[in-house]
Each structure stands twice: as C-alpha cells, then as structure tokens.
TIKOLZA-761603 format. One record per residue (C-alpha): residue number from 1; residue in three letters; x, y, z. Coordinates in steps of 0.02 Angstrom, whole numbers, plus 50000, padded with zeros to 5 digits. Example, Ala and Ser with C-alpha at 12.3 -4.5 7.8 and 13.67 -1.06 7.14 Angstrom:
BEGIN
{1 'ala' {50615 49775 50390}};
{2 'ser' {50684 49947 50357}};
//
This chain:
BEGIN
{1 'met' {49995 50001 49981}};
{2 'glu' {50064 50156 49949}};
{3 'thr' {50112 50301 50075}};
{4 'pro' {50071 50478 50059}};
{5 'gln' {50254 50516 50049}};
{6 'thr' {50259 50382 49900}};
{7 'gln' {50118 50465 49810}};
{8 'ser' {50190 50648 49822}};
{9 'ala' {50358 50574 49770}};
{10 'glu' {50265 50500 49610}};
{11 'leu' {50150 50645 49575}};
{12 'glu' {50325 50762 49581}};
{13 'ser' {50411 50643 49467}};
{14 'gln' {50247 50664 49345}};
{15 'ala' {50264 50830 49338}};
{16 'arg' {50457 50865 49320}};
{17 'ser' {50436 50749 49166}};
{18 'leu' {50275 50834 49102}};
{19 'val' {50369 51007 49127}};
{20 'ser' {50528 50947 49051}};
{21 'lys' {50424 50897 48873}};
{22 'val' {50333 51042 48886}};
{23 'lys' {50495 51142 48880}};
{24 'lys' {50577 51033 48739}};
{25 'gln' {50439 51063 48643}};
{26 'leu' {50427 51232 48657}};
{27 'gly' {50605 51261 48639}};
{28 'ala' {50607 51169 48472}};
{29 'asn' {50443 51232 48388}};
{30 'gly' {50390 51383 48485}};
{31 'asn' {50392 51504 48354}};
{32 'arg' {50298 51397 48253}};
{33 'leu' {50145 51434 48384}};
{34 'asn' {50012 51544 48386}};
{35 'pro' {50107 51680 48496}};
{36 'arg' {49932 51696 48620}};
{37 'val' {49941 51492 48644}};
{38 'ala' {50125 51489 48662}};
{39 'glu' {50082 51642 48809}};
{40 'ser' {49947 51517 48896}};
{41 'ile' {50055 51364 48885}};
{42 'asn' {50195 51472 48959}};
{43 'tyr' {50081 51540 49070}};
{44 'ser' {50027 51338 49140}};
{45 'leu' {50218 51308 49146}};
{46 'lys' {50274 51427 49271}};
{47 'arg' {50119 51377 49388}};
{48 'thr' {50172 51202 49373}};
{49 'glu' {50349 51248 49423}};
{50 'ser' {50295 51362 49573}};
{51 'ala' {50171 51227 49642}};
{52 'leu' {50313 51093 49623}};
{53 'lys' {50429 51198 49689}};
{54 'asp' {50313 51264 49863}};
{55 'lys' {50262 51068 49863}};
{56 'asp' {50085 51132 49857}};
{57 'tyr' {50006 50958 49798}};
{58 'pro' {49819 50995 49784}};
{59 'lys' {49885 51157 49680}};
{60 'leu' {50017 51055 49577}};
{61 'ile' {49877 50902 49516}};
{62 'ser' {49770 51050 49462}};
{63 'val' {49891 51147 49354}};
{64 'met' {49972 50990 49276}};
{65 'asp' {49796 50940 49210}};
{66 'asp' {49802 51102 49113}};
{67 'leu' {49995 51089 49059}};
{68 'gly' {49929 50918 49006}};
{69 'arg' {49797 50965 48896}};
{70 'ala' {49891 51107 48816}};
{71 'tyr' {50040 50977 48784}};
{72 'glu' {49921 50861 48696}};
{73 'lys' {49833 50988 48606}};
{74 'his' {49977 51105 48545}};
{75 'leu' {50145 51033 48562}};
{76 'lys' {50111 50836 48554}};
{77 'gly' {50113 50856 48381}};
{78 'phe' {50272 50904 48336}};
{79 'lys' {50371 50760 48412}};
{80 'ser' {50358 50672 48234}};
{81 'ser' {50361 50823 48141}};
{82 'arg' {50535 50862 48222}};
{83 'leu' {50616 50695 48142}};
{84 'trp' {50529 50774 47956}};
{85 'ser' {50625 50940 47990}};
{86 'asn' {50792 50843 48014}};
{87 'val' {50767 50771 47874}};
{88 'gln' {50734 50927 47803}};
{89 'ser' {50885 50986 47847}};
{90 'phe' {51002 50850 47793}};
{91 'leu' {50912 50845 47640}};
{92 'ile' {50957 51053 47630}};
{93 'ala' {51144 51004 47660}};
{94 'ile' {51139 50886 47515}};
{95 'ile' {51078 51012 47389}};
{96 'leu' {51168 51136 47446}};
{97 'ala' {51330 51019 47442}};
{98 'leu' {51278 50955 47244}};
{99 'phe' {51259 51148 47211}};
{100 'ile' {51433 51223 47272}};
{101 'arg' {51516 51046 47188}};
{102 'thr' {51412 51104 47017}};
{103 'phe' {51422 51294 46993}};
{104 'val' {51577 51359 47124}};
{105 'val' {51705 51230 47169}};
{106 'gln' {51751 51064 47123}};
{107 'pro' {51853 50916 47186}};
{108 'phe' {52004 50840 47062}};
{109 'lys' {52117 50712 47096}};
{110 'ile' {52268 50705 46986}};
{111 'pro' {52295 50505 46919}};
{112 'thr' {52451 50529 46835}};
{113 'gly' {52598 50637 46796}};
{114 'ser' {52595 50710 46642}};
{115 'met' {52590 50890 46773}};
{116 'ile' {52750 50853 46853}};
{117 'pro' {52827 50978 46936}};
{118 'thr' {52661 51066 46946}};
{119 'leu' {52548 50935 47006}};
{120 'leu' {52595 50758 47052}};
{121 'val' {52510 50600 47069}};
{122 'gly' {52407 50584 47211}};
{123 'asp' {52368 50798 47248}};
{124 'asn' {52174 50818 47271}};
{125 'leu' {52133 50996 47210}};
{126 'leu' {51983 51111 47205}};
{127 'val' {51923 51206 47037}};
{128 'asn' {51855 51345 47008}};
{129 'lys' {51688 51324 46908}};
{130 'phe' {51619 51499 46911}};
{131 'ile' {51776 51586 46846}};
{132 'tyr' {51738 51568 46658}};
{133 'gly' {51556 51560 46693}};
{134 'thr' {51443 51441 46751}};
{135 'lys' {51318 51340 46626}};
{136 'leu' {51189 51228 46644}};
{137 'pro' {51190 51076 46699}};
{138 'phe' {51218 50931 46547}};
{139 'thr' {51180 51082 46447}};
{140 'asp' {51291 51217 46342}};
{141 'ile' {51180 51360 46416}};
{142 'lys' {51277 51472 46519}};
{143 'ile' {51178 51560 46646}};
{144 'leu' {51310 51683 46735}};
{145 'pro' {51451 51764 46670}};
{146 'gly' {51619 51715 46691}};
{147 'ile' {51747 51840 46796}};
{148 'arg' {51864 51827 46665}};
{149 'lys' {51918 51723 46500}};
{150 'ile' {52041 51584 46471}};
{151 'glu' {52209 51641 46470}};
{152 'arg' {52384 51567 46414}};
{153 'gly' {52451 51476 46583}};
{154 'asp' {52283 51409 46652}};
{155 'val' {52287 51269 46709}};
{156 'ile' {52115 51201 46673}};
{157 'val' {51994 51025 46692}};
{158 'phe' {51912 50978 46553}};
{159 'val' {51811 50830 46464}};
{160 'tyr' {51914 50732 46365}};
{161 'pro' {51856 50774 46157}};
{162 'asn' {51917 50655 46057}};
{163 'tyr' {51787 50522 46147}};
{164 'glu' {51708 50458 45968}};
{165 'lys' {51886 50390 45928}};
{166 'asp' {51906 50309 46087}};
{167 'pro' {51744 50291 46163}};
{168 'ser' {51820 50213 46346}};
{169 'lys' {51878 50406 46358}};
{170 'asn' {51682 50480 46344}};
{171 'gly' {51655 50574 46506}};
{172 'ile' {51852 50571 46566}};
{173 'tyr' {51909 50746 46657}};
{174 'tyr' {52081 50797 46607}};
{175 'ile' {52208 50928 46677}};
{176 'lys' {52320 51010 46558}};
{177 'arg' {52416 51188 46558}};
{178 'val' {52326 51304 46414}};
{179 'val' {52470 51360 46302}};
{180 'gly' {52384 51407 46138}};
{181 'leu' {52214 51542 46102}};
{182 'pro' {52099 51545 45963}};
{183 'gly' {52188 51620 45838}};
{184 'asp' {52350 51565 45900}};
{185 'ser' {52496 51477 45792}};
{186 'ile' {52595 51352 45879}};
{187 'asp' {52752 51267 45866}};
{188 'ile' {52887 51190 45950}};
{189 'asp' {53073 51234 45924}};
{190 'gly' {53222 51115 45995}};
{191 'arg' {53110 51117 46186}};
{192 'asn' {53043 51275 46179}};
{193 'leu' {52874 51332 46118}};
{194 'val' {52837 51450 45977}};
{195 'ile' {52680 51556 45994}};
{196 'asn' {52637 51672 45871}};
{197 'asp' {52794 51666 45796}};
{198 'his' {52890 51710 45985}};
{199 'thr' {53000 51576 46068}};
{200 'met' {52955 51568 46260}};
{201 'arg' {53108 51573 46359}};
{202 'leu' {53159 51447 46460}};
{203 'asp' {53267 51445 46612}};
{204 'tyr' {53369 51306 46655}};
{205 'leu' {53350 51247 46836}};
{206 'gly' {53446 51127 46869}};
{207 'glu' {53430 50923 46860}};
{208 'glu' {53284 50862 46962}};
{209 'pro' {53309 50724 47076}};
{210 'pro' {53182 50574 47061}};
{211 'asp' {53125 50554 47204}};
{212 'ser' {53076 50763 47243}};
{213 'ile' {52963 50744 47123}};
{214 'gly' {52871 50592 47121}};
{215 'ser' {52878 50406 47056}};
{216 'ile' {52992 50442 46916}};
{217 'ile' {53151 50321 46867}};
{218 'glu' {53284 50440 46803}};
{219 'ala' {53314 50623 46852}};
{220 'asp' {53238 50765 46735}};
{221 'asp' {53293 50920 46679}};
{222 'leu' {53177 51074 46766}};
{223 'tyr' {53161 51243 46667}};
{224 'val' {53035 51403 46708}};
{225 'glu' {52944 51433 46553}};
{226 'asn' {52877 51613 46540}};
{227 'leu' {52728 51608 46426}};
{228 'phe' {52711 51809 46370}};
{229 'gly' {52763 51834 46567}};
{230 'lys' {52663 51700 46654}};
{231 'lys' {52801 51595 46725}};
{232 'his' {52777 51391 46771}};
{233 'leu' {52885 51239 46806}};
{234 'val' {52919 51149 46644}};
{235 'met' {53005 50971 46645}};
{236 'phe' {53084 50873 46523}};
{237 'asn' {53174 50720 46499}};
{238 'lys' {53373 50698 46510}};
{239 'gly' {53452 50671 46387}};
{240 'arg' {53327 50759 46236}};
{241 'glu' {53364 50908 46171}};
{242 'ser' {53211 50898 46090}};
{243 'thr' {53037 50892 46157}};
{244 'gln' {52894 50773 46066}};
{245 'arg' {52791 50863 45940}};
{246 'gly' {52683 50754 45912}};
{247 'asn' {52565 50731 45753}};
{248 'lys' {52482 50902 45762}};
{249 'ile' {52632 51028 45764}};
{250 'pro' {52643 51139 45693}};
{251 'val' {52470 51232 45705}};
{252 'asp' {52446 51365 45600}};
{253 'lys' {52299 51439 45686}};
{254 'val' {52208 51361 45836}};
{255 'pro' {52018 51362 45793}};
{256 'lys' {51899 51489 45857}};
{257 'gly' {51792 51415 46003}};
{258 'phe' {51950 51296 46037}};
{259 'leu' {52102 51276 46168}};
{260 'phe' {52304 51204 46141}};
{261 'val' {52349 51105 46312}};
{262 'glu' {52510 51039 46345}};
{263 'gly' {52566 50945 46509}};
{264 'asp' {52696 51016 46613}};
{265 'asn' {52796 50840 46606}};
{266 'arg' {52820 50878 46400}};
{267 'asp' {52882 50730 46362}};
{268 'asn' {52772 50633 46471}};
{269 'ser' {52612 50693 46432}};
{270 'phe' {52468 50651 46312}};
{271 'asp' {52395 50813 46259}};
{272 'ser' {52368 50923 46106}};
{273 'arg' {52503 50877 46015}};
{274 'phe' {52456 50709 46003}};
{275 'trp' {52242 50714 45998}};
{276 'gly' {52221 50900 45940}};
{277 'phe' {52114 51043 46015}};
{278 'val' {51990 51068 46175}};
{279 'pro' {51827 51138 46151}};
{280 'ile' {51819 51294 46244}};
{281 'lys' {51635 51217 46282}};
{282 'asn' {51710 51050 46371}};
{283 'val' {51794 51171 46507}};
{284 'val' {51753 51119 46678}};
{285 'gly' {51847 51249 46759}};
{286 'lys' {52026 51318 46824}};
{287 'ala' {52118 51206 46946}};
{288 'phe' {52168 51340 47071}};
{289 'ile' {52233 51267 47248}};
{290 'ile' {52272 51075 47320}};
{291 'his' {52196 51043 47459}};
{292 'trp' {52254 50875 47503}};
{293 'ser' {52407 50776 47429}};
{294 'trp' {52466 50593 47469}};
{295 'asn' {52609 50475 47418}};
{296 'ser' {52552 50310 47421}};
{297 'glu' {52726 50253 47385}};
{298 'arg' {52783 50313 47562}};
{299 'lys' {52782 50191 47699}};
{300 'gly' {52706 50247 47863}};
{301 'ile' {52549 50366 47884}};
{302 'leu' {52647 50541 47913}};
{303 'asp' {52767 50486 47783}};
{304 'met' {52622 50471 47660}};
{305 'val' {52569 50653 47671}};
{306 'arg' {52642 50782 47575}};
{307 'trp' {52610 50913 47712}};
{308 'lys' {52687 51048 47625}};
{309 'arg' {52596 51037 47468}};
{310 'ile' {52424 51080 47572}};
{311 'gly' {52355 51240 47532}};
{312 'arg' {52483 51273 47392}};
{313 'leu' {52413 51376 47252}};
{314 'ile' {52421 51314 47087}};
{315 'lys' {52515 51420 46945}};
//
C-alpha cells in the first residue's frame, strides 16, 4: 500500500517529466505556435513549476492537468514533425553541397604524372567552376557570366574531347595547361614553345632528383617557362634536346572556340600535340589550390602525406 510520501514523490516525478517535455517542445517549436497559445502554455508551465517548488500538491494536480491538456493539444504533434525537420535539414545540406559542386568548386584528383612538377600523382585539388562562367548541368547554356576569359598559362580541367575515336574516354576529366588560344599559331623549336612566331623563354633550374617529385625512375631537367609574362615550372626527360612534337605540330591557327593544351611534364604528357584541340565548351574550370596530397608509395601514414603541398596555390 502506497504511503502519502510515496504518492507525493510519484506526483513530483510526473510533474518534472511533464515540465521537461513541454520545455523541450517549446524550445524546438515555440516559434511555430500562435503567440497567444504559446503565452498560455508558458503561464501554465510557470504555475506548475511554482506549485512543484512549493510542494503544493492539490494545486500541482490542478495545474498539471491544464499543462497536460495544452501539451496534448498543441505540442505533442510536433514530436513526429521534428524527424521531418531533421530530414529537411539533411536534404538542404545535400542540395547545398550539390549546388557548390555544380556551380562553384569541384574536387579533382591527379591520377597521372603528366603535370609534374606542377602537380604530382596523388594531389587532390579544387577547381573553380564559376571563373569562366557557369552552365546548366548537361547543357551548353550559360546561366552566369565568367569573371574573366581563359588565358594562356591557366591550368584547366576539361572533358576529353575526342571520345568518338576512343569511347572508353567518354566523360573522362583531363587536366592540362593552356598554351594556345583561338587564333594562335603554335610550333616547337627543340624544347621551346613558339607561339605566334615568338619563342617562349626557358630558364634552366637544374636537375631534379626523382624522389623529390614523384615516382620518376631517372632524374629530369627542370625549367621555368615564360608564357608572355606568366611563369611556371616545366620538366623534360634528361638527355633529350628536343621534346615530342606529336602529329599536330605545327599549328597554323587554333580554331575559334578551341584551345591548345600541354602537360608540364613535356616528354610524358598525352595532350593536344597528339589528339588535337580542346573545345572551350568542354572546360569544367580552373584548378586553383591543392587541398590534400598523398604519396601512396611511402611507408607510414605521416610519411605518405605531403604536408608542404597542402594549401599550395596552382600556378
């Protein structure tokens, strides 16, 4: 048989539980209530807390009844809606992430060594997708203008253009450096690019040890190339005075709406010298920063991470 003390303790426990539920729902959904309803519930809540504090049990029973009815009528239904609210927040986060990936920036991982020494195998970078203008997905319809036009020296990500001849590369992303714009003539003299009859200057930096730049078997010759004032690193195989011309060099004139691109690892890059021009409509964006770099050939997690490359801007 329950004693008065036991009944009082149970009543207090029920009151605290009800107060907690009401406060929780008010905090989460109070702004969705009619202001007058919310004010009435707060009034009942304060009376219940006051009676609980004073241990005024007859009054507590009465105000708990009022508070309980208010909870059942106005707040209980929000319990299931909170799940939907969480689902909505999750969906908004996904939509925002997809929007950013589609129109703002997109991650890209370097799979090959064609852009060494600028980019190494295992570099993870971000591509600026709005700098040249944004398009509706899967169309050529531009919905926002670009900040600037494509320039010589830009490192761009694009969809491989000649997939008709090689269906396996349909939709594959490539990354190269722009060396020729529409209207440019392009030739190669030894290791030097010749653009519009101007020979691009190469300044020799020395021999690059294989382990310092990636999984290269032999040392290579490292240069700074100057594309009409825009400087960047390029690399050539040791012992070769002339780089590969491919079957597309010389170019009398880059067609309107197209680009001529090359990899910075000039003797180890499959690029416009071999498969031709890149339609400007195929350009995804401009690579601008390395956010992570991983050398899988190293042993030990700390040694695998190329810490000094993280956060490096791409030039």
